[in-house]
MIZA-539642 format. One record per residue: residue in three letters; chain; x, y, z of N, C-alpha, C in turn. Coordinates in steps of 0.02 Angstrom, whole numbers, padded with zeros to 5 digits. Layout:
<sites>
SITE  rest  kette     n_u     n_v     n_w    ca_u    ca_v    ca_w     c_u     c_v     c_w
SITE   Ala      A       X       Y       Z       X       Y       Z       X       Y       Z
...
</sites>
This chain:
<sites>
SITE  rest  kette     n_u     n_v     n_w    ca_u    ca_v    ca_w     c_u     c_v     c_w
SITE   Met      A  -02757   00999   01023  -02790   01001   00964  -02812   01066   00942
SITE   Thr      A  -02818   01110   00988  -02836   01180   00966  -02789   01221   00931
SITE   Ala      A  -02720   01216   00953  -02671   01247   00914  -02658   01226   00841
SITE   Ile      A  -02670   01158   00833  -02661   01123   00766  -02723   01150   00729
SITE   Gly      A  -02781   01159   00750  -02843   01182   00717  -02826   01254   00701
SITE   Ile      A  -02800   01298   00743  -02789   01365   00731  -02730   01373   00672
SITE   Thr      A  -02685   01330   00680  -02635   01330   00625  -02660   01307   00556
SITE   Met      A  -02699   01261   00552  -02726   01233   00488  -02777   01279   00458
SITE   His      A  -02818   01310   00506  -02868   01359   00483  -02831   01423   00449
SITE   Ala      A  -02775   01439   00464  -02734   01490   00441  -02689   01463   00380
SITE   Tyr      A  -02693   01413   00366  -02645   01380   00310  -02670   01406   00242
SITE   Leu      A  -02629   01431   00206  -02564   01445   00199  -02555   01523   00213
SITE   Asp      A  -02605   01562   00193  -02596   01633   00197  -02578   01666   00262
SITE   Gly      A  -02598   01632   00316  -02593   01661   00383  -02520   01632   00415
SITE   Trp      A  -02484   01587   00377  -02428   01559   00406  -02369   01615   00396
SITE   Arg      A  -02324   01616   00445  -02271   01663   00443  -02221   01656   00389
SITE   Trp      A  -02204   01591   00376  -02148   01581   00330  -02180   01554   00255
SITE   Gly      A  -02229   01508   00259  -02249   01482   00204  -02206   01439   00162
SITE   Ser      A  -02158   01402   00198  -02106   01365   00169  -02128   01286   00176
SITE   Asn      A  -02089   01244   00135  -02094   01175   00144  -02071   01151   00210
SITE   Leu      A  -02022   01188   00241  -02000   01163   00305  -02060   01166   00360
SITE   Glu      A  -02100   01225   00349  -02154   01228   00397  -02205   01175   00386
SITE   Arg      A  -02217   01154   00321  -02257   01100   00305  -02241   01038   00336
SITE   Ala      A  -02173   01031   00330  -02139   00962   00346  -02146   00960   00427
SITE   Arg      A  -02141   01013   00460  -02149   01019   00535  -02220   01007   00561
SITE   Met      A  -02262   01009   00522  -02336   00997   00533  -02354   00926   00527
SITE   Leu      A  -02315   00889   00489  -02335   00821   00478  -02341   00771   00539
SITE   Leu      A  -02287   00782   00579  -02293   00735   00638  -02349   00753   00687
SITE   Pro      A  -02363   00821   00699  -02417   00831   00739  -02486   00811   00711
SITE   Leu      A  -02487   00815   00647  -02550   00794   00612  -02558   00717   00607
SITE   Val      A  -02508   00683   00600  -02513   00612   00608  -02534   00585   00678
SITE   Trp      A  -02505   00615   00728  -02528   00604   00790  -02606   00616   00803
SITE   Leu      A  -02617   00682   00781  -02688   00696   00783  -02736   00649   00755
SITE   Val      A  -02719   00627   00690  -02757   00580   00655  -02761   00513   00701
SITE   Arg      A  -02703   00492   00725  -02704   00427   00767  -02748   00435   00825
SITE   Ala      A  -02751   00491   00857  -02785   00502   00918  -02862   00518   00905
SITE   Asp      A  -02874   00550   00850  -02943   00577   00831  -02948   00579   00761
SITE   Ala      A  -02969   00523   00731  -02971   00524   00658  -03033   00549   00627
SITE   Thr      A  -03045   00613   00633  -03105   00645   00598  -03088   00656   00526
SITE   Pro      A  -03139   00664   00489  -03130   00684   00420  -03090   00745   00414
SITE   Glu      A  -03095   00801   00457  -03062   00858   00456  -02994   00844   00462
SITE   His      A  -02978   00809   00517  -02905   00794   00529  -02868   00759   00479
SITE   Arg      A  -02902   00711   00450  -02876   00675   00393  -02865   00718   00334
SITE   Arg      A  -02912   00767   00317  -02906   00814   00266  -02843   00859   00272
SITE   Trp      A  -02833   00880   00334  -02772   00924   00352  -02709   00886   00335
SITE   Leu      A  -02708   00823   00357  -02643   00784   00347  -02635   00767   00273
SITE   Ser      A  -02687   00752   00234  -02685   00744   00161  -02663   00809   00126
SITE   Gln      A  -02689   00863   00144  -02676   00932   00121  -02598   00943   00122
SITE   Ile      A  -02569   00935   00184  -02503   00956   00198  -02462   00902   00162
SITE   Ala      A  -02472   00846   00161  -02431   00795   00134  -02430   00801   00050
SITE   Ala      A  -02486   00818   00027  -02498   00826  -00046  -02458   00888  -00070
SITE   Asp      A  -02458   00944  -00025  -02421   01000  -00052  -02352   00990  -00044
SITE   Leu      A  -02331   00953   00004  -02258   00937   00010  -02235   00889  -00056
SITE   Leu      A  -02273   00841  -00071  -02259   00800  -00125  -02259   00833  -00193
SITE   Lys      A  -02296   00895  -00199  -02288   00925  -00266  -02220   00956  -00279
SITE   Asp      A  -02173   00967  -00227  -02110   00992  -00230  -02061   00940  -00229
SITE   Gln      A  -02080   00876  -00226  -02027   00828  -00220  -01999   00809  -00286
SITE   Ala      A  -01936   00800  -00287  -01890   00783  -00349  -01890   00707  -00356
SITE   Ala      A  -01868   00685  -00411  -01861   00615  -00427  -01812   00581  -00375
SITE   Cys      A  -01761   00618  -00357  -01720   00593  -00305  -01746   00584  -00239
SITE   Gly      A  -01797   00615  -00228  -01832   00612  -00160  -01825   00678  -00121
SITE   Ala      A  -01785   00721  -00137  -01776   00782  -00106  -01837   00825  -00121
SITE   Ile      A  -01846   00866  -00075  -01904   00919  -00072  -01877   00987  -00077
SITE   Ser      A  -01885   01020  -00136  -01866   01084  -00149  -01896   01134  -00100
SITE   Glu      A  -01860   01188  -00080  -01890   01236  -00034  -01935   01280  -00083
SITE   Arg      A  -01983   01308  -00043  -02035   01356  -00078  -02035   01412  -00038
SITE   Leu      A  -02018   01476  -00066  -02018   01537  -00042  -02078   01580  -00060
SITE   Arg      A  -02102   01622  -00014  -02154   01665  -00042  -02134   01720  -00077
SITE   Glu      A  -02187   01749  -00104  -02179   01817  -00142  -02153   01873  -00101
SITE   His      A  -02127   01924  -00127  -02108   01980  -00095  -02151   02009  -00050
SITE   Gly      A  -02136   02026   00014  -02182   02062   00064  -02212   02019   00100
SITE   Ala      A  -02208   01942   00102  -02246   01902   00140  -02191   01864   00185
SITE   Gly      A  -02212   01854   00252  -02169   01812   00290  -02099   01852   00304
SITE   Phe      A  -02059   01823   00329  -01991   01854   00348  -01937   01842   00298
SITE   Val      A  -01937   01791   00271  -01885   01774   00219  -01923   01770   00153
SITE   Thr      A  -01904   01808   00100  -01935   01802   00040  -01886   01791  -00015
SITE   Ala      A  -01904   01770  -00068  -01857   01753  -00134  -01814   01816  -00148
SITE   Pro      A  -01843   01875  -00155  -01803   01940  -00169  -01752   01944  -00114
SITE   Ala      A  -01769   01935  -00053  -01717   01948   00002  -01661   01908  -00003
SITE   Ile      A  -01669   01843  -00018  -01618   01795  -00030  -01576   01815  -00085
SITE   Ala      A  -01604   01835  -00143  -01567   01856  -00201  -01521   01917  -00184
SITE   Arg      A  -01535   01956  -00132  -01499   02015  -00117  -01444   01998  -00071
SITE   Arg      A  -01447   01945  -00039  -01394   01919   00014  -01327   01920  -00021
SITE   Pro      A  -01277   01951   00013  -01208   01952  -00015  -01180   01888  -00013
SITE   Ala      A  -01141   01865  -00068  -01113   01806  -00068  -01051   01797  -00019
SITE   Arg      A  -01043   01729   00000  -00992   01724   00058  -00929   01691   00030
</sites>
């Protein structure tokens, strides 16, 4: 529980990537945490991650990727734009 708490207290500015993939990977641990210890704080964390993911969900069900602004994380929107085409 400590690691999940540290991760959620750093959400989102302290997260390395800040992407929807990171959010999606937090869903399962949060669901299990709520199942094991359903405190209001744990429920709030789960609701926050799920709501943020659903904001980027398209009508077809796909969740678009969200990239950070330049200078944050390891992969940023400008870096992808500069990547050479294959």
